[in-house]
C-alpha positions as CSV (number, residue, x, y, z in Angstrom):
1,X,149.5,71.0,77.0
2,X,148.6,73.2,74.1
3,X,145.7,70.9,73.2
4,X,144.4,70.9,76.8
5,X,144.5,74.7,77.0
6,X,142.7,75.1,73.7
7,X,140.1,72.5,74.6
8,X,139.5,74.1,77.9
9,X,139.0,77.5,76.3
10,X,136.6,76.0,73.8
11,X,134.7,74.2,76.5
12,X,134.4,77.4,78.6
13,X,133.1,79.3,75.6
14,X,130.5,76.6,74.8
15,X,129.4,76.6,78.4
16,X,129.0,80.4,78.4
17,X,127.0,80.2,75.1
18,X,124.6,77.5,76.4
19,X,121.0,78.7,76.3
20,X,119.3,75.8,78.0
21,X,119.9,73.2,80.7
22,X,119.8,70.4,78.0
23,X,122.6,72.1,76.1
24,X,124.6,72.6,79.3
25,X,124.2,68.9,80.2
26,X,125.5,67.9,76.7
27,X,128.6,70.0,77.3
28,X,129.1,68.4,80.7
29,X,129.0,65.0,79.2
30,X,131.4,66.2,76.4
31,X,134.0,67.3,79.0
32,X,133.5,65.7,82.4
33,X,131.4,62.6,81.5
34,X,132.9,59.1,81.6
35,X,133.8,59.4,77.9
36,X,134.5,63.2,78.1
37,X,137.9,64.4,77.0
38,X,138.9,65.5,80.5
39,X,138.1,62.1,82.0
40,X,140.0,60.4,79.2
41,X,143.0,62.7,79.8
42,X,143.0,61.8,83.4
43,X,143.1,58.1,82.5
44,X,146.3,58.7,80.5
45,X,148.2,59.8,83.6
46,X,148.7,56.2,84.7
47,X,150.8,55.3,81.6
48,X,153.1,58.3,81.9
49,X,156.5,58.5,83.5
50,X,156.8,60.3,86.8
51,X,158.3,63.3,85.1
52,X,155.5,63.5,82.4
53,X,152.9,62.9,85.1
54,X,154.3,65.8,87.2
55,X,154.0,68.1,84.2
56,X,150.6,67.0,82.9
57,X,148.6,66.3,86.0
58,X,148.3,70.0,87.2
59,X,147.1,71.2,83.8
60,X,144.5,68.5,83.5
61,X,143.2,69.0,87.1
62,X,143.1,72.8,86.5
63,X,141.0,72.3,83.3
64,X,138.7,70.0,85.2
65,X,138.2,72.5,88.0
66,X,137.6,75.4,85.7
67,X,135.1,73.5,83.6
68,X,133.2,72.2,86.7
69,X,133.0,75.7,88.2
70,X,131.8,77.2,84.9
71,X,129.1,74.5,84.6
72,X,127.8,75.1,88.2
73,X,127.7,78.9,87.7
74,X,125.9,78.5,84.3
75,X,123.4,76.0,85.7
76,X,122.5,78.3,88.6
77,X,122.1,81.2,86.1
78,X,119.8,79.2,83.8
79,X,117.7,77.9,86.7
80,X,117.3,81.4,88.1
81,X,116.2,82.7,84.7
82,X,113.7,79.9,84.3
83,X,112.2,80.6,87.7
84,X,111.9,84.3,86.9
85,X,110.2,83.5,83.6
86,X,107.8,81.1,85.4
87,X,106.9,83.7,88.1
88,X,106.3,86.3,85.4
89,X,104.1,83.9,83.5
90,X,102.1,82.5,86.4
91,X,99.9,84.9,88.4
92,X,97.4,84.5,91.3
93,X,94.2,86.5,91.2
94,X,93.9,87.8,94.8
95,X,90.5,89.3,94.0
96,X,88.7,85.9,94.0
97,X,86.0,85.8,96.6
98,X,86.9,84.2,100.0
99,X,83.9,82.0,99.8
100,X,85.5,80.2,96.8
101,X,88.2,78.8,99.0
102,X,87.4,75.6,101.0
103,X,87.0,76.1,104.7
104,X,86.9,73.9,107.7
105,X,85.0,74.1,111.0
106,X,85.7,73.6,114.7
107,X,84.5,70.3,116.1
108,X,81.7,70.7,118.7
109,X,83.8,69.0,121.3
110,X,86.7,71.5,120.8
111,X,84.2,74.4,120.9
112,X,82.6,73.2,124.1
113,X,86.1,72.7,125.7
114,X,86.8,76.4,124.8
115,X,83.4,77.4,126.3
116,X,84.2,75.5,129.5
117,X,87.6,77.1,129.8
118,X,86.2,80.6,129.3
119,X,83.4,80.1,131.9
120,X,85.6,78.5,134.6
121,X,88.5,81.0,133.9
122,X,86.0,83.7,135.0
123,X,85.4,81.7,138.2
124,X,89.2,81.6,138.9
125,X,89.9,78.1,137.6
126,X,93.1,77.2,135.8
127,X,93.1,74.5,133.1
128,X,95.3,71.5,134.0
129,X,96.3,68.6,131.7
130,X,97.9,65.2,132.3
131,X,99.0,62.0,130.4
132,X,96.3,59.8,128.7
133,X,98.5,56.7,129.4
134,X,98.4,56.4,133.1
135,X,99.6,54.0,135.8
136,X,97.1,52.4,138.1
137,X,98.3,54.3,141.2
138,X,97.3,57.7,139.8
139,X,94.2,56.3,138.1
140,X,92.8,54.1,140.9
141,X,94.8,53.7,144.1
142,X,95.3,57.5,144.8
143,X,91.6,58.0,144.2
144,X,90.7,55.5,147.0
145,X,89.8,52.6,144.7
146,X,91.1,49.4,146.3
147,X,92.4,46.4,144.4
148,X,89.0,44.7,144.2
149,X,87.0,47.8,143.0
150,X,84.9,46.9,140.0
151,X,86.2,49.9,138.0
152,X,89.6,48.0,137.7
153,X,88.0,45.1,135.9
154,X,89.2,44.4,132.4
155,X,85.8,44.9,130.8
156,X,85.9,48.6,131.9
157,X,89.6,49.5,131.5
158,X,92.0,49.2,128.6
159,X,95.2,47.8,130.2
160,X,98.7,47.5,128.5
161,X,100.6,44.2,128.8
162,X,103.7,46.0,130.2
163,X,104.2,47.4,133.7
164,X,106.2,50.4,134.9
165,X,109.6,50.1,136.5
166,X,107.9,50.1,139.9
167,X,105.6,47.2,138.9
168,X,102.5,49.3,138.4
169,X,100.0,48.4,135.7
170,X,99.8,50.8,132.7
171,X,96.4,51.7,131.2
172,X,94.5,54.3,129.2
173,X,93.0,56.6,131.8
174,X,89.3,56.0,132.6
175,X,88.7,59.5,133.8
176,X,90.6,62.8,134.1
177,X,90.7,62.5,137.9
178,X,94.4,61.5,137.8
179,X,95.1,65.1,136.7
180,X,93.7,66.2,140.1
181,X,96.1,63.9,142.0
182,X,99.1,65.1,139.9
183,X,98.1,68.8,140.3
184,X,97.8,68.5,144.1
185,X,101.1,66.7,144.3
186,X,102.8,69.3,142.2
187,X,101.1,72.5,143.4
188,X,99.8,71.7,146.9
189,X,96.9,73.8,148.2
190,X,95.0,76.0,147.8
191,X,94.1,74.9,144.2
192,X,91.3,75.6,141.8
193,X,91.5,73.7,138.5
194,X,89.5,72.0,135.7
195,X,90.9,69.1,133.8
196,X,89.3,68.5,130.4
197,X,90.5,65.7,128.1
198,X,90.0,62.4,126.5
199,X,89.3,59.3,128.5
200,X,88.8,55.6,127.6
201,X,86.4,52.8,128.7
202,X,85.3,49.6,127.1
203,X,81.8,50.7,126.2
204,X,80.0,51.5,122.9
205,X,76.4,52.4,121.9
206,X,74.4,55.4,120.9
207,X,75.3,57.3,124.0
208,X,78.7,55.6,124.9
209,X,82.0,55.3,122.9
210,X,85.3,53.7,123.9
211,X,86.9,57.1,123.8
212,X,85.0,60.2,125.0
213,X,85.7,63.5,126.7
214,X,85.3,64.6,130.3
215,X,86.0,67.7,132.4
216,X,86.6,67.4,136.1
217,X,86.8,70.2,138.5
218,X,88.7,70.5,141.8
219,X,88.7,73.1,144.5
220,X,90.9,72.7,147.6
221,X,91.0,75.4,150.2
222,X,90.0,76.0,153.8
223,X,86.4,75.8,155.0
224,X,85.0,74.5,151.7
225,X,81.5,72.9,151.8
226,X,78.8,71.5,149.6
227,X,77.2,74.9,149.2
228,X,80.3,76.1,147.3
229,X,80.0,73.1,145.0
230,X,76.3,73.7,144.2
231,X,76.9,77.4,143.6
232,X,79.8,76.7,141.3
233,X,77.8,74.2,139.2
234,X,74.7,76.4,139.0
235,X,76.8,79.3,137.9
236,X,78.5,77.2,135.3
237,X,75.3,75.7,133.9
238,X,73.6,79.1,133.7
239,X,76.5,80.5,131.7
240,X,76.9,77.4,129.5
241,X,73.2,77.0,128.6
242,X,72.7,80.8,128.7
243,X,69.6,80.5,130.8
244,X,68.8,81.8,134.3
245,X,66.1,79.3,135.1
246,X,68.6,76.5,135.8
247,X,67.6,74.4,138.8
248,X,70.0,71.7,140.1
249,X,69.2,68.8,142.4
250,X,72.0,67.1,144.4
251,X,71.1,63.5,144.9
252,X,73.0,61.3,147.4
253,X,75.3,58.7,145.7
254,X,78.6,57.0,146.2
255,X,82.0,57.5,144.6
256,X,85.2,56.2,146.3
257,X,87.0,59.5,145.9
258,X,84.4,61.8,147.4
259,X,82.6,61.7,150.8
260,X,79.8,62.7,150.8
261,X,79.0,62.1,147.2
262,X,76.2,63.5,145.1
263,X,74.8,63.0,141.6
264,X,74.0,66.3,139.8
265,X,70.5,66.4,138.2
266,X,69.2,69.4,136.2
267,X,65.6,70.2,135.4
268,X,64.6,70.0,131.7
269,X,61.6,69.9,129.4
270,X,61.0,68.3,126.0
271,X,60.6,70.6,123.1
272,X,60.4,69.5,119.4
273,X,61.5,66.0,120.2
274,X,64.6,67.0,122.1
275,X,65.5,67.8,125.7
276,X,65.9,71.5,126.6
277,X,67.6,72.4,129.9
278,X,65.7,74.8,132.1
279,X,62.9,75.0,134.7
280,X,62.2,72.9,137.8
281,X,62.3,69.2,137.4
282,X,59.2,68.7,139.5
283,X,57.1,71.2,137.6
284,X,54.4,69.9,135.1
285,X,56.0,68.9,131.8
286,X,59.5,68.9,133.3
287,X,61.8,66.1,134.6
288,X,65.2,65.6,136.1
289,X,68.2,64.6,134.1
290,X,71.6,63.4,135.5
291,X,74.6,65.3,134.2
292,X,77.4,64.3,136.4
293,X,78.8,63.2,139.7
294,X,80.4,65.3,142.4
295,X,81.1,65.5,146.1
296,X,83.5,66.5,148.8
297,X,87.0,65.2,148.3
298,X,87.6,62.1,150.4
299,X,90.1,62.6,153.2
300,X,92.1,59.6,152.0
301,X,92.5,61.2,148.6
302,X,93.8,64.3,150.2
303,X,96.3,62.2,152.2
304,X,97.5,60.4,149.0
305,X,98.1,63.9,147.5
306,X,100.2,64.9,150.5
307,X,97.6,67.3,152.1
308,X,96.4,67.3,155.7
309,X,92.6,66.7,155.6
310,X,92.3,68.5,159.0
311,X,93.5,71.7,157.4
312,X,92.3,71.4,153.8
313,X,88.8,70.5,152.4
314,X,87.5,70.6,148.9
315,X,85.0,69.5,146.3
316,X,85.3,67.8,142.9
317,X,82.9,67.2,140.1
318,X,82.9,65.4,136.7
319,X,80.9,66.1,133.6
320,X,80.8,64.4,130.2
321,X,81.8,67.0,127.6
322,X,80.2,65.1,124.7
323,X,77.0,64.7,126.7
324,X,76.5,68.3,127.5
325,X,77.5,69.2,123.9
326,X,74.7,66.9,122.7
327,X,72.3,68.5,125.1
328,X,73.1,72.1,124.2
329,X,73.3,71.7,120.4
330,X,70.6,69.1,119.8
331,X,72.6,66.0,118.8
332,X,71.1,62.6,119.3
333,X,73.9,60.1,118.6
334,X,77.3,60.2,120.3
335,X,78.9,58.0,117.7
336,X,78.5,60.7,115.0
337,X,81.0,62.8,117.0
338,X,83.8,60.5,115.8
339,X,82.7,59.4,112.4
340,X,84.5,62.2,110.6
341,X,81.5,62.8,108.3
342,X,82.0,66.3,106.6
343,X,78.3,66.7,106.3
344,X,77.8,66.4,110.0
345,X,80.7,68.7,110.7
346,X,79.4,71.2,108.3
347,X,76.0,71.2,110.1
348,X,77.2,71.2,113.7
349,X,80.7,72.7,113.4
350,X,81.7,76.2,114.4
351,X,83.6,78.9,112.5
352,X,87.2,79.1,113.6
353,X,86.6,82.8,114.2
354,X,83.7,82.1,116.6
355,X,85.7,82.2,119.8
356,X,83.6,81.8,123.0
357,X,83.5,84.9,125.2
358,X,81.3,85.7,128.2
359,X,80.4,89.1,126.8
360,X,79.2,87.8,123.4
361,X,77.7,84.6,124.8
362,X,79.7,81.4,124.9
363,X,77.3,79.6,122.6
364,X,77.1,82.3,119.9
365,X,77.5,80.7,116.4
366,X,78.8,82.3,113.2
């Protein structure tokens, strides 16, 4: 017992005098390691008589606990001191110019989405979102596309091998129109939303990619007609392209989810080898360019969404976000949008501080 007491006192003194973590580790091995004297003392308990064990065990366990506690406390103190020394030694020069730090940029697609949201918010539209993995009922059936419609074909749509619990096909959405169905089912009418987001189709060239971005708009209310649609689109394009000489042409077309349906053409001219929106498409040096599809919401679509077409009417439109970004900012290859080339992003990207506002101009660049 006397030896254990003296050894414990000596070990505690050595621990207190340790000036480094290495010295502390050496003391730990000397005492509590596999060959340390405390560990060896514990092994002797098995060969003692019950009376001897009863007398020796508490002393050995007490020595072990005291030494372990002292080791932990000293280690924490040494680590804290080392950290304080490091912090005192290492300094950061906060006077370095901000330009020296690397900076990123906002992708044109993200910037244009913000521009869209800003403009349509001023027109009373809310932004709605939905899942990119859809079922065929929301993506096709509820939009008045029957089972034999060409848009359901495998060469246009990315299908998953599995089905939903109700036996519906699962796919990557081919447009953001399912968001309109979900919004009408959830909110009813009246409703005024835009639905921007990623969509997927099996197509790839200089002006098409398998994944691209669309924004679709929907207005459902009483006594809505095509005049409201044209005014909304004209107002949007004037704000987006920041020109007052925007002229639209609505050309009869067909979409299963609208009736009547119209293509939206805008007048443009060619300047410096690129298309510039503005002016009348029939004027000399000008032409018409298709920007999207639109029309009055088909009565069957309203019924699928749980609305009475005799009471509610509305219009819908769809625009390619990547396309109008290319047109506004002079890009000529859609594939570059998704290459991740930092040189392209440095040239066409936007400052993260350049937030679109109607008062400053949604296209203002830092």
